[in-house]
C-alpha positions, 0 to 999 in steps of 0.5 A: 478527534472525535466520533467520524475518526474512531468510526474510520479506525474501527472500519480499517480494523474490520476491513484489515480483517476481511482482507487477510480472510479474503486473502486465505480463501483467494489463495486456497482457491489458487492453489486448487486451480494450479493443482488441477492445471498440473494434475488433478490428484495435486489439487487437495495437496496444493490447497493445503499447501497455499492455506498454509503459505496464506496463514505464514504470509498474513502473519509476516504482513501483519507484524513485519510490514513496516521492516518489509516495506522500508527495506524494499524502498531503501529507507534508513532512520533519520540522522539527528546530527543532520540539521534538516533531519533533526528538525524532521524528527522533532516535527514529528514529535511535536505532532504526536502531541497535537494528536495525542497518539500513544507513542511516537513514530519513528523517522525515516529518509529515503535518499531520493531527489524525488518529492514524496513521503509514506507511513506504515507499521501495524499501530502507532507502537510500531509505525514509521514515517519516511520522507525522501531527501528531496522533500526535506530539501525543496520544502519550506518548514509550513509545507514540510509540517503539512506533509509529516501532518498527513503521514501522521493522519494515517497512523492515527486512523490505523491506514497504515495497518490496512495498506501495510498488509494489502502491499505485502499480500498484493505483492505476495499473489502477484509473485506466486502467480507469476511463479505458476505461470511461468512453470505451466508455460514451461511445460509444467502443466504438461504431465496431465493425463490424457490432457483432458479428453473431455471438453468440460474438463478442457473448458475448466482448465481454460478458465483455471488458467484465466483465473491464474493470469488475472489474479494479480490484476484483481489483486491490484485493483483491491489495493487501488480501491482501499488507497483513494478516499483515505487521502482525502480523510488523511488531508482533512486530519492534517489540517485539523493538526496544523490549522494551517491548509496553506502549508499542504496546498504549497507542499502538494503544488511541489510535489505535483509539479516535480517529475523525478520518479522513484524507480525502486518502489515497486508498483504494489507500494505506490498506494502508500506514498502521498503521490505515486512514485513512478508520477502516474498523473490521476486524471479527474473523473469516475473512470480515471480515479477507479484505477488511480492510487491517488486522487486527482491532485487538484481535487485534493487541493480544491477541498483543501481550500474549501476548509 
């Protein structure tokens, strides 16, 4: 689809590599902090443990992010014996021909009245496009094609690898941090010898606790930073595939007007969907967008109409 898209694909691969490396370093630091808070002699041991955990986690997120995410959101393979789901499958296959992907993404369906969709997987050969039953029922054919093309664009641009790995790793950091904070809160850090009589050690302990508590917050902010700009590119790519901006514009209008939420979707996964599953509307402006998983729908529609 041109040099610009190839450049974006290469950039996503680089970001994924940096993300994995950063996660390993981050977990090593987290392990040292936890060890220090519990007992200084444990710092090195927990550092090694967390590095092993990080290596294992990155391997799992790379190879199995699609399976993990589809199970977490309750997605199932589309049923070709159901007319609208068969149309969904056929639309995916047709758009593959239009964009020249080397493989056909698997079509999945989420039983939910919400209007939403996402794509995941490590590459086109191991990719999934999932839509809700509400989306299949409420959108007309042009609008549904626009949404599928949008998700197909994430597959083509390799956004799925970056966001899938990011979602699993961010979730891992949040779970690990919450677990350790609870252990420390219930007395796990009470065995330290003399509770650090030196003021310098006390300050270091305080810094460590702050780092531990804020770790999942920073991880989520990273997830937000990775997710916003890719939506504009996926919208533009979808129009190139369908040659019909009105379909995606109509779909985004209907999606934005729907107030049905998806409570089964964890917040770490929200950036992967075409619309925030908890219907957290993105406000316009720099600072509002800085803390939003998605650009404002009005901005996306305006960009599409200007094509």
